[in-house]
N, CA, C and O of each residue as an XYZ file, in Angstrom:
692
protein
N       0.848     -1.176      0.000
C       0.000      0.000      0.000
C       0.895      1.242      0.000
O       1.858      1.323      0.763
N       0.573      2.188     -0.846
C       1.339      3.427     -0.893
C       0.934      4.327      0.269
O      -0.108      4.123      0.891
N       1.767      5.321      0.553
C       1.432      6.261      1.615
C       0.132      6.988      1.299
O      -0.700      7.181      2.186
N      -0.049      7.391      0.054
C      -1.250      8.123     -0.343
C      -2.498      7.279     -0.116
O      -3.507      7.794      0.367
N      -2.449      6.000     -0.453
C      -3.589      5.110     -0.222
C      -3.872      4.985      1.273
O      -5.025      5.035      1.702
N      -2.822      4.823      2.051
C      -2.977      4.721      3.498
C      -3.611      5.989      4.062
O      -4.562      5.917      4.840
N      -3.091      7.136      3.674
C      -3.573      8.411      4.206
C      -5.042      8.625      3.868
O      -5.819      9.048      4.724
N      -5.426      8.341      2.641
C      -6.825      8.516      2.238
C      -7.730      7.569      3.024
O      -8.801      7.966      3.485
N      -7.301      6.328      3.174
C      -8.129      5.329      3.858
C      -8.238      5.584      5.358
O      -9.301      5.364      5.937
N      -7.175      6.038      5.994
C      -7.135      6.131      7.454
C      -7.361      7.538      8.003
O      -7.506      7.700      9.215
N      -7.395      8.551      7.155
C      -7.530      9.927      7.633
C      -8.757     10.150      8.519
O      -8.608     10.725      9.598
N      -9.959      9.727      8.125
C     -11.117      9.972      9.006
C     -10.959      9.343     10.395
O     -11.302      9.960     11.404
N     -10.446      8.136     10.438
C     -10.250      7.452     11.716
C      -9.191      8.153     12.566
O      -9.369      8.324     13.772
N      -8.101      8.552     11.938
C      -7.046      9.259     12.672
C      -7.550     10.596     13.209
O      -7.203     10.987     14.324
N      -8.361     11.293     12.429
C      -8.918     12.571     12.893
C      -9.859     12.366     14.075
O      -9.798     13.117     15.048
N     -10.736     11.354     14.004
C     -11.641     11.081     15.134
C     -10.838     10.778     16.398
O     -11.148     11.283     17.478
N      -9.823      9.964     16.253
C      -8.962      9.598     17.371
C      -8.284     10.839     17.953
O      -8.248     11.013     19.171
N      -7.759     11.684     17.105
C      -7.080     12.897     17.564
C      -8.058     13.883     18.204
O      -7.694     14.567     19.161
N      -9.291     13.972     17.698
C     -10.288     14.859     18.306
C     -10.601     14.403     19.725
O     -10.693     15.222     20.640
N     -10.763     13.107     19.903
C     -11.054     12.599     21.242
C      -9.871     12.859     22.170
O     -10.071     13.207     23.334
N      -8.660     12.699     21.684
C      -7.483     12.953     22.516
C      -7.322     14.433     22.858
O      -7.086     14.780     24.015
N      -7.447     15.300     21.864
C      -7.111     16.708     22.060
C      -8.263     17.545     22.576
O      -8.048     18.531     23.279
N      -9.483     17.164     22.235
C     -10.630     17.965     22.625
C     -10.878     19.148     21.721
O     -11.720     19.992     22.026
N     -10.171     19.228     20.626
C     -10.290     20.379     19.737
C     -10.069     19.919     18.303
O      -9.021     19.363     17.975
N     -11.060     20.154     17.455
C     -10.984     19.670     16.077
C      -9.819     20.302     15.318
O      -9.122     19.616     14.572
N      -9.606     21.600     15.504
C      -8.513     22.267     14.797
C      -7.153     21.742     15.242
O      -6.279     21.483     14.415
N      -6.979     21.585     16.548
C      -5.721     21.043     17.052
C      -5.535     19.598     16.583
O      -4.423     19.187     16.248
N      -6.630     18.829     16.560
C      -6.548     17.452     16.084
C      -6.072     17.414     14.631
O      -5.255     16.570     14.263
N      -6.582     18.325     13.814
C      -6.147     18.381     12.424
C      -4.664     18.725     12.338
O      -3.939     18.166     11.514
N      -4.214     19.647     13.191
C      -2.788     19.992     13.210
C      -1.934     18.790     13.593
O      -0.907     18.520     12.970
N      -2.373     18.067     14.634
C      -1.629     16.896     15.099
C      -1.543     15.859     13.989
O      -0.462     15.349     13.692
N      -2.670     15.548     13.382
C      -2.689     14.526     12.329
C      -1.868     14.984     11.126
O      -1.146     14.185     10.529
N      -1.971     16.251     10.770
C      -1.190     16.760      9.640
C       0.306     16.616      9.905
O       1.057     16.176      9.034
N       0.729     16.984     11.096
C       2.150     16.869     11.425
C       2.597     15.411     11.426
O       3.671     15.083     10.922
N       1.765     14.537     11.995
C       2.106     13.114     12.037
C       2.184     12.538     10.629
O       3.115     11.798     10.312
N       1.219     12.869      9.789
C       1.250     12.333      8.425
C       2.435     12.863      7.635
O       2.994     12.144      6.807
N       2.824     14.099      7.876
C       4.011     14.637      7.192
C       5.258     13.846      7.596
O       6.092     13.516      6.753
N       5.375     13.545      8.895
C       6.526     12.750      9.349
C       6.421     11.305      8.866
O       7.427     10.684      8.524
N       5.187     10.770      8.841
C       4.995      9.386      8.406
C       5.342      9.223      6.930
O       5.863      8.182      6.528
N       5.060     10.233      6.126
C       5.376     10.139      4.697
C       6.876      9.989      4.488
O       7.319      9.222      3.633
N       7.649     10.722      5.268
C       9.111     10.652      5.151
C       9.614      9.264      5.556
O      10.566      8.752      4.967
N       8.979      8.660      6.555
C       9.407      7.356      7.074
C       8.568      6.203      6.520
O       8.630      5.093      7.049
N       7.791      6.441      5.475
C       6.796      5.460      5.045
C       7.390      4.097      4.714
O       6.768      3.071      4.992
N       8.566      4.068      4.135
C       9.165      2.777      3.781
C       9.333      1.904      5.033
O       9.040      0.709      5.006
N       9.805      2.511      6.123
C       9.984      1.768      7.373
C       8.633      1.448      8.011
O       8.424      0.339      8.504
N       7.717      2.418      8.001
C       6.405      2.224      8.625
C       5.622      1.136      7.889
O       5.025      0.268      8.527
N       5.618      1.173      6.566
C       4.848      0.187      5.797
C       5.404     -1.221      5.967
O       4.694     -2.201      5.740
N       6.658     -1.326      6.362
C       7.248     -2.634      6.607
C       6.973     -3.183      7.992
O       7.326     -4.326      8.284
N       6.348     -2.390      8.851
C       6.045     -2.857     10.206
C       4.855     -3.811     10.182
O       4.156     -3.928      9.175
N       4.638     -4.488     11.304
C       3.522     -5.437     11.409
C       2.178     -4.751     11.196
O       1.283     -5.314     10.565
N       2.034     -3.532     11.723
C       0.764     -2.814     11.608
C       1.034     -1.329     11.392
O       1.221     -0.583     12.354
N       1.055     -0.905     10.149
C       1.282      0.519      9.879
C       0.242      1.411     10.566
O       0.564      2.506     11.026
N      -0.995      0.939     10.631
C      -2.051      1.722     11.289
C      -1.720      1.937     12.764
O      -1.821      3.059     13.261
N      -1.329      0.885     13.464
C      -0.970      1.012     14.876
C       0.238      1.928     15.049
O       0.300      2.706     16.001
N       1.177      1.837     14.146
C       2.380      2.673     14.202
C       2.008      4.152     14.102
O       2.488      4.975     14.882
N       1.150      4.483     13.137
C       0.764      5.885     12.940
C      -0.120      6.361     14.092
O       0.000      7.510     14.517
N      -0.999      5.512     14.601
C      -1.817      5.896     15.763
C      -0.927      6.178     16.969
O      -1.203      7.082     17.758
N       0.135      5.404     17.104
C       1.096      5.650     18.185
C       1.762      7.015     17.982
O       1.996      7.748     18.943
N       2.059      7.343     16.737
C       2.646      8.652     16.443
C       1.671      9.771     16.847
O       2.091     10.795     17.386
N       0.389      9.574     16.589
C      -0.625     10.573     16.979
C      -0.653     10.708     18.493
O      -0.676     11.823     19.014
N      -0.651      9.596     19.198
C      -0.637      9.632     20.662
C       0.601     10.353     21.176
O       0.504     11.198     22.065
N       1.750     10.027     20.626
C       2.991     10.673     21.067
C       2.970     12.175     20.792
O       3.442     12.970     21.604
N       2.431     12.545     19.667
C       2.337     13.974     19.344
C       1.411     14.676     20.328
O       1.693     15.792     20.762
N       0.309     14.025     20.679
C      -0.617     14.582     21.674
C       0.090     14.771     23.015
O      -0.085     15.795     23.676
N       0.875     13.797     23.404
C       1.557     13.860     24.698
C       2.796     14.754     24.672
O       3.382     15.044     25.715
N       3.183     15.184     23.486
C       4.399     15.962     23.320
C       4.346     17.279     24.073
O       3.303     17.931     24.124
N       5.447     17.663     24.644
C       5.532     18.931     25.373
C       5.347     20.119     24.443
O       4.944     21.194     24.888
N       5.634     19.943     23.170
C       5.501     21.054     22.220
C       4.066     21.519     22.092
O       3.821     22.649     21.672
N       3.118     20.676     22.442
C       1.710     21.040     22.305
C       1.066     21.362     23.643
O      -0.146     21.565     23.710
N       1.853     21.413     24.703
C       1.259     21.617     26.033
C       0.521     22.939     26.147
O      -0.445     23.032     26.904
N       0.941     23.959     25.424
C       0.267     25.256     25.478
C      -1.173     25.158     25.011
O      -2.041     25.877     25.506
N      -1.427     24.287     24.076
C      -2.771     24.204     23.507
C      -3.762     23.615     24.499
O      -4.949     23.936     24.445
N      -3.304     22.768     25.392
C      -4.222     22.106     26.300
C      -4.665     23.013     27.435
O      -5.624     22.696     28.138
N      -3.996     24.118     27.622
C      -4.463     25.094     28.594
C      -5.622     25.890     28.026
O      -6.297     26.610     28.761
N      -5.862     25.770     26.731
C      -6.891     26.541     26.059
C      -8.007     25.676     25.486
O      -8.733     26.125     24.599
N      -8.161     24.442     25.973
C      -9.221     23.570     25.473
C     -10.553     24.065     26.024
O     -10.675     24.347     27.216
N     -11.538     24.169     25.157
C     -12.868     24.600     25.545
C     -13.840     23.441     25.396
O     -13.582     22.489     24.659
N     -14.955     23.533     26.101
C     -15.973     22.503     25.996
C     -16.468     22.428     24.556
O     -16.671     23.449     23.899
N     -16.656     21.208     24.084
C     -17.091     21.023     22.703
C     -17.941     19.772     22.606
O     -17.583     18.824     21.908
N     -19.056     19.767     23.297
C     -19.921     18.591     23.347
C     -20.412     18.148     21.990
O     -20.627     16.957     21.766
N     -20.594     19.090     21.080
C     -21.084     18.722     19.763
C     -20.127     17.760     19.079
O     -20.565     16.900     18.315
N     -18.842     17.886     19.334
C     -17.865     17.009     18.687
C     -18.024     15.575     19.172
O     -17.937     14.636     18.381
N     -18.256     15.404     20.464
C     -18.475     14.054     20.970
C     -19.789     13.502     20.435
O     -19.900     12.305     20.172
N     -20.788     14.371     20.272
C     -22.059     13.940     19.712
C     -21.870     13.465     18.281
O     -22.487     12.483     17.871
N     -21.017     14.156     17.509
C     -20.744     13.728     16.143
C     -20.154     12.317     16.138
O     -20.496     11.495     15.289
N     -19.276     12.050     17.084
C     -18.681     10.718     17.174
C     -19.754      9.702     17.528
O     -19.808      8.627     16.932
N     -20.626     10.036     18.509
C     -21.717      9.135     18.874
C     -22.636      8.880     17.686
O     -23.028      7.740     17.437
N     -22.978      9.932     16.955
C     -23.843      9.787     15.794
C     -23.227      8.832     14.790
O     -23.928      7.998     14.216
N     -21.923      8.944     14.572
C     -21.239      8.083     13.614
C     -21.231      6.631     14.070
O     -21.121      5.717     13.252
N     -21.347      6.420     15.375
C     -21.313      5.052     15.909
C     -22.697      4.422     16.018
O     -22.797      3.265     16.425
N     -23.767      5.133     15.673
C     -25.056      4.449     15.708
C     -26.225      5.326     16.092
O     -27.336      4.819     16.249
N     -26.026      6.594     16.246
C     -27.148      7.485     16.502
C     -27.423      7.710     17.970
O     -26.955      6.970     18.836
N     -28.195      8.752     18.229
C     -28.582      9.122     19.582
C     -30.065      9.396     19.604
O     -30.668      9.662     18.564
N     -30.670      9.333     20.800
C     -32.110      9.512     20.911
C     -32.488     10.978     21.095
O     -33.187     11.541     20.252
N     -32.049     11.594     22.159
C     -32.388     12.991     22.434
C     -31.156     13.843     22.166
O     -30.243     13.918     22.988
N     -31.147     14.472     21.021
C     -29.959     15.228     20.598
C     -29.609     16.330     21.593
O     -28.438     16.496     21.934
N     -30.591     17.079     22.062
C     -30.320     18.199     22.979
C     -29.684     17.707     24.278
O     -28.699     18.279     24.746
N     -30.240     16.657     24.854
C     -29.683     16.131     26.102
C     -28.296     15.540     25.868
O     -27.417     15.649     26.724
N     -28.106     14.927     24.733
C     -26.799     14.359     24.418
C     -25.746     15.453     24.313
O     -24.621     15.279     24.780
N     -26.105     16.575     23.704
C     -25.168     17.692     23.597
C     -24.817     18.210     24.980
O     -23.649     18.475     25.264
N     -25.820     18.358     25.849
C     -25.574     18.831     27.213
C     -24.677     17.848     27.960
O     -23.705     18.255     28.597
N     -24.996     16.569     27.886
C     -24.194     15.554     28.578
C     -22.775     15.486     28.017
O     -21.805     15.406     28.772
N     -22.661     15.518     26.707
C     -21.339     15.464     26.081
C     -20.517     16.689     26.435
O     -19.319     16.585     26.701
N     -21.157     17.847     26.439
C     -20.460     19.077     26.782
C     -19.940     19.012     28.222
O     -18.810     19.417     28.494
N     -20.758     18.507     29.131
C     -20.336     18.375     30.522
C     -19.176     17.385     30.643
O     -18.206     17.646     31.355
N     -19.276     16.256     29.953
C     -18.190     15.272     29.981
C     -16.925     15.860     29.377
O     -15.834     15.689     29.920
N     -17.070     16.551     28.255
C     -15.912     17.148     27.597
C     -15.226     18.148     28.524
O     -13.998     18.199     28.591
N     -16.021     18.939     29.234
C     -15.469     19.917     30.172
C     -14.694     19.206     31.283
O     -13.601     19.637     31.652
N     -15.256     18.126     31.810
C     -14.565     17.375     32.872
C     -13.294     16.721     32.329
O     -12.276     16.707     33.021
N     -13.326     16.180     31.106
C     -12.127     15.576     30.520
C     -11.012     16.601     30.370
O      -9.835     16.271     30.517
N     -11.381     17.844     30.077
C     -10.375     18.897     29.891
C      -9.646     19.217     31.188
O      -8.576     19.824     31.154
N     -10.203     18.822     32.335
C      -9.541     19.085     33.616
C      -8.462     18.049     33.924
O      -7.648     18.251     34.825
N      -8.451     16.954     33.188
C      -7.476     15.893     33.443
C      -6.126     16.240     32.839
O      -6.027     17.007     31.881
N      -5.093     15.657     33.423
C      -3.768     15.753     32.825
C      -3.731     14.956     31.527
O      -4.590     14.110     31.283
N      -2.740     15.232     30.708
C      -2.675     14.579     29.401
C      -2.553     13.062     29.498
O      -3.200     12.340     28.739
N      -1.737     12.576     30.415
C      -1.566     11.118     30.511
C      -2.846     10.449     31.003
O      -3.234      9.399     30.489
N      -3.512     11.056     32.004
C      -4.763     10.472     32.494
C      -5.816     10.461     31.389
O      -6.543      9.483     31.214
N      -5.882     11.547     30.660
C      -6.848     11.623     29.564
C      -6.507     10.589     28.491
O      -7.398      9.928     27.959
N      -5.232     10.453     28.177
C      -4.808      9.468     27.179
C      -5.169      8.054     27.632
O      -5.616      7.240     26.823
N      -4.978      7.758     28.912
C      -5.329      6.429     29.430
C      -6.814      6.162     29.219
O      -7.187      5.080     28.765
N      -7.667      7.133     29.541
C      -9.107      6.925     29.375
C      -9.493      6.785     27.908
O     -10.330      5.952     27.563
N      -8.892      7.588     27.050
C      -9.196      7.483     25.618
C      -8.760      6.125     25.082
O      -9.500      5.476     24.342
N      -7.561      5.699     25.457
C      -7.071      4.407     24.978
C      -7.903      3.255     25.534
O      -8.113      2.259     24.841
N      -8.372      3.372     26.753
C      -9.146      2.300     27.371
C     -10.577      2.262     26.841
O     -11.067      1.198     26.463
N     -11.249      3.409     26.809
C     -12.675      3.405     26.493
C     -12.998      3.727     25.037
O     -14.023      3.272     24.529
N     -12.166      4.487     24.362
C     -12.425      4.795     22.956
C     -11.729      3.784     22.043
O     -12.335      3.257     21.110
N     -10.458      3.523     22.324
C      -9.703      2.563     21.520
C      -9.922      1.123     21.985
O      -9.579      0.183     21.268
N     -10.494      0.943     23.190
C     -10.800     -0.369     23.767
C      -9.561     -1.257     23.901
O      -9.595     -2.449     23.592
N      -8.468     -0.649     24.368
C      -7.233     -1.398     24.594
C      -7.180     -1.881     26.038
O      -7.780     -1.277     26.927
N      -6.457     -2.973     26.263
C      -6.282     -3.449     27.631
C      -5.107     -2.713     28.289
O      -4.356     -1.997     27.627
N      -4.969     -2.905     29.596
C      -3.960     -2.170     30.358
C      -2.539     -2.438     29.868
O      -1.698     -1.539     29.872
N      -2.276     -3.657     29.451
C      -0.931     -3.985     28.975
C      -0.615     -3.236     27.679
O       0.481     -2.699     27.519
N      -1.572     -3.203     26.764
C      -1.360     -2.484     25.499
C      -1.212     -0.983     25.745
O      -0.384     -0.324     25.116
N      -2.016     -0.448     26.662
C      -1.908      0.980     27.001
C      -0.543      1.262     27.612
O       0.099      2.258     27.281
N      -0.105      0.383     28.504
C       1.208      0.540     29.116
C       2.319      0.535     28.090
O       3.269      1.311     28.193
N       2.206     -0.343     27.094
C       3.206     -0.379     26.021
C       3.237      0.943     25.262
O       4.309      1.454     24.938
N       2.055      1.494     24.979
C       1.985      2.763     24.246
C       2.534      3.930     25.060
O       3.177      4.827     24.516
N       2.277      3.913     26.366
C       2.683      5.031     27.219
C       4.006      4.790     27.939
O       4.443      5.612     28.744
N       4.640      3.655     27.640
C       5.918      3.300     28.278
C       5.819      3.274     29.795
O       6.626      3.885     30.497
N       4.809      2.550     30.292
C       4.650      2.376     31.734
C       4.074      0.987     31.992
O       3.717      0.270     31.057
N       3.988      0.622     33.247
C       3.481     -0.693     33.604
C       1.957     -0.709     33.585
O       1.327      0.344     33.688
N       1.356     -1.899     33.456
C      -0.104     -1.992     33.551
C      -0.632     -1.469     34.899
O      -1.731     -0.917     34.962
N       0.144     -1.640     35.962
C      -0.276     -1.118     37.269
C      -0.364      0.407     37.248
O      -1.274      0.988     37.839
N       0.577      1.049     36.572
C       0.540      2.508     36.438
C      -0.669      2.928     35.614
O      -1.307      3.936     35.919
N      -0.989      2.172     34.582
C      -2.170      2.462     33.767
C      -3.418      2.401     34.633
O      -4.260      3.298     34.588
N      -3.536      1.329     35.428
C      -4.712      1.196     36.299
C      -4.778      2.329     37.306
O      -5.856      2.850     37.591
N      -3.640      2.709     37.841
C      -3.589      3.815     38.795
C      -4.018      5.130     38.146
O      -4.812      5.879     38.716
N      -3.490      5.405     36.951
C      -3.851      6.628     36.235
C      -5.341      6.639     35.887
O      -6.001      7.672     36.002
N      -5.865      5.494     35.465
C      -7.291      5.404     35.131
C      -8.148      5.630     36.373
O      -9.160      6.330     36.325
N      -7.733      5.035     37.473
C      -8.476      5.198     38.724
C      -8.502      6.660     39.168
O      -9.551      7.182     39.545
N      -7.353      7.311     39.121
C      -7.281      8.723     39.499
C      -8.117      9.586     38.554
O      -8.807     10.506     38.993
N      -8.052      9.287     37.268
C      -8.812     10.065     36.285
C     -10.314      9.904     36.516
O     -11.055     10.887     36.510
N     -10.757      8.673     36.718
C     -12.179      8.445     36.948
C     -12.642      9.082     38.258
O     -13.749      9.615     38.334
N     -11.804      9.027     39.277
C     -12.138      9.676     40.550
C     -12.283     11.188     40.342
O     -13.207     11.804     40.873
N     -11.375     11.776     39.574
C     -11.448     13.209     39.278
C     -12.722     13.541     38.519
O     -13.392     14.527     38.826
N     -13.062     12.717     37.522
C     -14.284     12.956     36.748
C     -15.531     12.861     37.621
O     -16.447     13.673     37.497
N     -15.560     11.858     38.508
C     -16.714     11.726     39.413
C     -16.822     12.916     40.349
O     -17.915     13.430     40.586
N     -15.682     13.357     40.884
C     -15.680     14.513     41.784
C     -16.155     15.761     41.050
O     -16.959     16.526     41.582
N     -15.664     15.970     39.836
C     -16.098     17.116     39.030
C     -17.603     17.053     38.773
O     -18.292     18.070     38.856
N     -18.115     15.854     38.461
C     -19.550     15.707     38.196
C     -20.354     16.005     39.455
O     -21.377     16.687     39.400
N     -19.891     15.496     40.579
C     -20.590     15.741     41.850
C     -20.616     17.232     42.168
O     -21.653     17.773     42.551
N     -19.466     17.894     42.007
C     -19.400     19.331     42.281
C     -20.298     20.114     41.335
O     -20.950     21.072     41.750
N     -20.337     19.721     40.084
C     -21.197     20.409     39.123
C     -22.669     20.218     39.496
O     -23.450     21.167     39.444
N     -23.043     19.009     39.867
C     -24.431     18.753     40.264
C     -24.804     19.547     41.512
O     -25.926     20.043     41.619
N     -23.875     19.671     42.453
C     -24.140     20.465     43.654
C     -24.328     21.937     43.310
O     -25.200     22.600     43.870
N     -23.510     22.452     42.387
C     -23.662     23.847     41.958
C     -25.005     24.066     41.284
O     -25.669     25.072     41.530
N     -25.406     23.136     40.440
C     -26.694     23.262     39.749
C     -27.834     23.201     40.749
O     -28.783     23.981     40.669
N     -27.738     22.278     41.686
C     -28.767     22.120     42.701
C     -28.855     23.390     43.566
O     -29.953     23.848     43.881
N     -27.721     23.945     43.941
C     -27.693     25.174     44.758
C     -28.305     26.343     43.991
O     -29.017     27.163     44.569
N     -28.023     26.420     42.675
C     -28.584     27.497     41.855
C     -30.107     27.353     41.733
O     -30.822     28.353     41.694
N     -30.593     26.131     41.675
C     -32.037     25.901     41.562
C     -32.765     26.371     42.821
O     -33.911     26.815     42.743
N     -32.114     26.278     43.972
C     -32.746     26.628     45.249
C     -32.505     28.071     45.640
O     -33.080     28.541     46.622
N     -31.671     28.789     44.901
C     -31.428     30.179     45.297
C     -32.266     31.148     44.512
O     -32.176     32.357     44.728
């Protein structure tokens, strides 16, 4: 398979993956564009690997985790519609308005996580990888993956609880 064939076939999937990781469609496009530019230069080596798709997805993950992009994550805004687009692509939703509200709230809570914790959750729940595979991608042990996931989920639950308390307090005031 040529690089051009690979890029055309895998671009939508890589963009969806990058959007979930970054929380921003424009930044996701930048990440994927940079990764594909580097992948084109190394295509002979990448195409010879066991799984070129996994190799390039790893490049996207590494670019997301890269310190060069850390400035962008301080500026992530809630974007529930983007998660709704992903849900729609996976089989549709029932109440679009409620889904947007729920997705926006989840997206806001995800933006509060550190990059590694967020990456662990994306790899576990979006990519459906096991702890060992996530550990291989992030260069850590499966125990560290479980720890990061636990901390991330605890943070998300705490954020949700605090948000619900604020909403409840506003309703009574």
